[in-house]
Structure formats: C-alpha cells, structure tokens
N, C-alpha and C positions, 0 to 999 in steps of 0.2 A: 972206175966203171965208165964205159962209153954211153952217152945218151943217144938213144935211137929215135929218130923222127919218122916214125911210120905209124899208120893207122892201127887201131886196136881191132883185133879180129879173134875168132875162136881158133884155138889150136887143140889138137888131139892129144890126149894124155898117152904117153908111151913109156915103156921101160927104158932103163939105162942103155944108151947106145954103145955099140962096140968100139965106136971111134974114140980115140984117146982124148980128142980135144973137146968132148962134150962133158961138161962138169955137172950139169943138172940131171938128177935122176928122174925127175918128172917135170913136165912143162905145165904151167898153170893154164887153166881153161881160158881165162880172159887175161890176156897180157900183150904187151908190145914185145915183139920178138924179132930179133935180127941176128943172123949168123954170118959171120965172115971169118973164114979160116978157123981159128981155134977160139974165137971170142963169141960169147952169147950175151945179148943185151936183154934185160928184163925190166919192164916198167908197167905197174898196175894201171888199169883203166879207171875212169871216174866211177866212184862208188865202191872202190876196193882200196885196200891198204896193204902195203908190203910187209911181209914177215919173212923170216929166213927161208929162202928158196921157194916162196909161194906168195900168192895174193889172197887176202881174206876180205869177205864182204863187210861193208860198213853198215851198221844198223842205224839208219837215219831217223827212225821213229823215236829214238831216245831224246832227240832235240825238239820233239813235238812240232814238226813242221806244218801240220795241218791246222786249218782254222777251226773256229767253233763249229759244233754240230757235225763233226766229222771224226773219223778214227783212222789212224795210220796203219798201213800194212806194209811190212818190209818185203822187198823182193831182191833177188840177186843183182847186186850192182846198183839198185835204185830203191824206190818206194812209191806207194800210191795212197791217195786219200779217198776213203769211201764215206759218203754222207750217211748220217744217221737216218733212221726210218722217219719219213715225213719230210725229208729234205732232198734236194737234187743239186748237182754241181752246176754252179754258175760260171762266170768267167774266172773268178779267183777264189770264190768261197761257196759254201753250201747255202742255198736259199730255200725258204719254205715252199713246199709243194701244196698247191690249192687242190686238195682232194675232192672238193665239192664239184669241180668241173666234170668229174666222172660220175656224178650222181650216185654216190654209194648208199644213200638212204632210200632210194627208190622214189616212186611218185607219191607215196603216202607219208612222206616225212620231209622235214626241212633241215638242210645241211648248213652248219655253221663252221667255217674254217677257223682253226686255231694254230698257233705257232707249233709246227712239227706234228700236228694232228688235226682232227676234226671231230665234230659232235653232231649226232642226229637227234632232232626233236620230232617225234612222231605226231601225226595229226590226231585229233580226238577220235577215239574208237580204235586206235592202233597202239601197239607196244613194240619195243625193240627186242628182238630175239637173239641179238649178237651179230646178225648179218644184215638184216633189213627190218623194215616196219611191217608187222603182220597184224591182221585183223583180230580184234578181241571179240570172242563169242560171249556177248553179254547175257545170252539166254541161260548160260550155265549157272548164273547167280539168281535165277528165278525173279527177275526184275518185274515181271508182269503180274505177280500175285497168283492167288489160287484160282481165279475165275477167268483166266485168259491164256491164250497160247502165244508163245514168243516166237518170232521169226527174225533170225539174224540176217543182217545185210552188211555189205562192206562199209566198215567204219561206224555202223549204227545198228539199230534194231527197231522193230515195231511190234505192238501187241494187238491181238485180235480177240475180242470177247467171245466166249463160248456160245452164247445164245442171246435172244431178244430181252431176256430178263436182267441184263447187265448194261451198264453205261461206262464209257471211258472218261475218267477224270485224270488229267495229266497223261501218264503212261500206265495207269493201273485201272483194272476193271472193278467196278463197285456194284454190288447188288442193288437193283431198283426195288424200292418198297412200293409195289403196286397197290397196296391197301390204302395208301394216301389218296388215291384217286376214287375211292369207294366203288370198285368195279362189281361188287356183289349185289344181288337183288335184295329187296326188302325182306326182312325176316331171317337174314343170314349174317354170319360173322366172317370177316376176311382174315386169313392167316397167311402171312408172308413166309416164303421159303427162298433159299438161294437160287436165283434165276427164275423164280415163278411164284405163284400164290395159289391158294385154295379157298373156296367158299364153303363154309359149313353152316347148315341150317341151325337156327337157335332151337332151344328146347320148346316144344309145342308146335314145331313145323316139320314138314317132310318135303323132300326134294322130288319134283316132278316137272317135266317139260322146261328144264333149265331155269327153274325158279323154285322158291320155297313157299309152300302152301300151308295155311294154318290147319293144324290137326284138331278136329272137332272131338274133344274128349267126351262131350256129352252124348255121343252116339252109343257109348257103351254104358250099360246099366251098372249100378253099384258105385259109381263115382260119388253120388250124393244120396242122402236119405230121401229127399223130397224134390227139390227143384235144382237143376244144373243150368248154369248160365255160362255159355262159351264166350271167351274173349280172345283177341289176337295173341296167340302163343300160349294161352292158359285158359283157365276156367275158375268158377267159384260156385259154391253151393249156397242156396237160399232156402229158408224154411217158410212154411205157410203161416198165416196169422195164428197166433197163439203158441208158437214154438220159437225157440231160440237155438242158435247154432252152437255146436259143441265140437271142438277139435277140427274146426273148419270143414266138417263133413256131416256129422250126425245132427239130427234135430231132436231137441228135448222139449217136452211140454213146459210151458210157462205157468207157474202157479200164481195166477193173478191175485188170489185171495190173500197172499202174504203181505201185500202192500195196500194199506188204506182199505182193507176189507174188500178189495177188488172193485172199489168204486160204489159199493152198495151202502146206502145211508142207514144209519141206526134206526130201528133195531133189526133191519133185514140181515139175513145171513148170506154169506158168499159161498157158493158151491163151485168148486173147480172141476172141470172136465177136460179130457185130452183135447187141446187146441182151443178151448174156450172156457168161459165160466158164466154163471148167472146168479142173480139175486133171488133167494128163496124167501118165502114168507117167514115172519118172525116166529119165535117159539110160542106155541099155543094157538097159531092160526093154521088153517088148512087152505089148500089151493082149490079154487072153483072158478074156472074160466080165467079171466084176467084180474080176479079179485082174491084177496086173502080174507077168509071168514074166521071170526073168533070161534074157537072150539071149546075153550074153557073159561070159567069166570075170570073177570079182569083182576079180581083180588088175588088170584093165583099167579098172575104174571109177575116177572121179576123186573119189569120196566113199566113206565107209565106213558100212555099216548095222550096227546091233547084231545080234549072233549070225550075221551073214552069211547072211540068208535068200535063198532063190532065188525066193520068191513073196511078194509084199506086196499088201495090198488097195488097190483104187483109192480115191482121196480126193475128197471133194466140197468145194468152196470154202465158207468161212464166209460167212454171210449178211450183206450190207451194205445199209443203207437210205440213201436220199438224199431230202431234203425240197426241193421246188421251190416257188419263190415264184410267186403268180398274176400274170398279166399285167394291168396297170392301164390299158392303153390301150383 
C-alpha cells in the first residue's frame, strides 16, 4: 500500500463506483485519500484507528486523560474535559470557582467559599430557604406574650404593650400592679386586674364623689336596743346604766342584787328594778321619809341591831360600774 502525504479532510460517503479500479465500496468520512489511476490510498486521521476498509473512532476517555475534578466526554476523533460543578477550566486543569464573588447569599447572609462549593451563613433573624436568606417572622411564635402586640421587622421584631397598665421587661409586657402605689382613697380596697385596677369601698363605706364615705349605720333604727355608736366603717351598741349587752345588740337588765346583795349592808334588802336597784328597809321596818321605822316588836325580828334602835336611816347601794366591749360587726 502506498503512503499518501496529503491533509485529512472530509469525504462524502458514496456507493460502489462503476469504475473497475475502485476497490472500496465506501469511503470513510475522515480519511486521507488519494487516487491515482487504479490505486486508492487510505490513512485514518488522528483520533481514529484503521479497521478493514474503514476508520473507527478511538475512545480516549478510557485512558482517563482529564485531571481531577473533571469528567471526560468522547467526541468523534477527539475528546474534551468538562469540569465538575464548582470548578472552571484553568490553563491545564480545573480550578475551584469562588462562587462568593457572585453574592449568592444575598445581602442578609455571609458567603464562605469551599472547595467545589460554597456555604451561606444567614444573619440573625434570617434563615436559608434553599436559594437565599429570608426574614424569619418571629411574631408567629408569640414571642411578646399575652399582653403585647408583635411587629415583625427585617431580621428582628419589636413588641408594643396594649395599654398603660403594662410595662416592658426585656421583650415581654408584664402587668403593672398599680395597687402597690396605694392609688385608692381611704376606706377602700385596691384590686389589681390585667392592665388596670379597681377600687372597692370597704364594708361600712359607700362610693360618692370619687371617694369612699363612711356609712352611718346609726341613722336607721333597730340597729341597737338603746344606744348606737357609729365608728369609721362600722358601729357598736351600748346600753344605759343598769343594763348589759347581749349578742352585741340587745340590752338586758343587770340584776345587781345577785352579787353582794347589790351593795346593800345587812340587814337591808336589795330590790332590783329595770336598769337600777335600791336598798329597802329590813324585815319588820316600814319606810317613812328617809328613815326606816320599826313596825313590830324587836323580839320578833330574826336579826339583832346594835342598841336595839326603832328608827334607822335608809341606805343607798354602793356604786358599781360595768365596762362593755364595742360591737365589731
């Protein structure tokens, strides 16, 4: 076979020629071809290998000609190296691409380049959604509590209390206990409520002109049997001399004669009366003015008086005092 020193070029595939000197039924697409008289020269181009009557492509990728971080793609008569994702072709090999130059994380994140890749670190208040850093709506988690309204802002949030009865502690609204400042007037009790408070008059007071006024229970009859004493927020009952209090309301006569004969000396008799008592003449004497006169013979008396008088003075009982406790009701 003759060696043909001509350039490699495309030839068109054609059927068998009618000329007797053409021995090839088909001409290879890439070949060195030279015809002279009845001789045809065939030589395969670079990247091809000769087989009977044709040239076949060589798969260069079997020898792994590409460097690291690249994959080989075979092409007719040649091959090419394609860098993996995150790399780009340098002079002779694939080099890492610094994706952070394109700011893939956006302005709310920080990009960190890695070999063949990158990683985004979102700023506080943002999270990665697969493409960029997006704002976190913290208000969905009810971070402000029950007594505040939450307002979401880019990368953060803030809380605003509902009313004047709350105060901000950290990022939460807490109820103010107004009763600690004693805002209620005298005679009332303070009751704290979420965001406010209420003043309620104590028992024995009524509300008028934004203050609590003492209720005079003694204006109404029937509170006490005899004497009613009004006190701030209450009252108590007191009895006249000779009476004692019963069940903090009723007055019962005191029987002074039960104790020490009511203060009457012997042999005088103690006579009890409602609210008072007195000393009566002894048995056998009658009352005449301020003197007790003997009415029967002394021998008939069951007691003996010094000097056997027929007239003795009337006696007054000794004074006794009783202290009464006030009614607390």
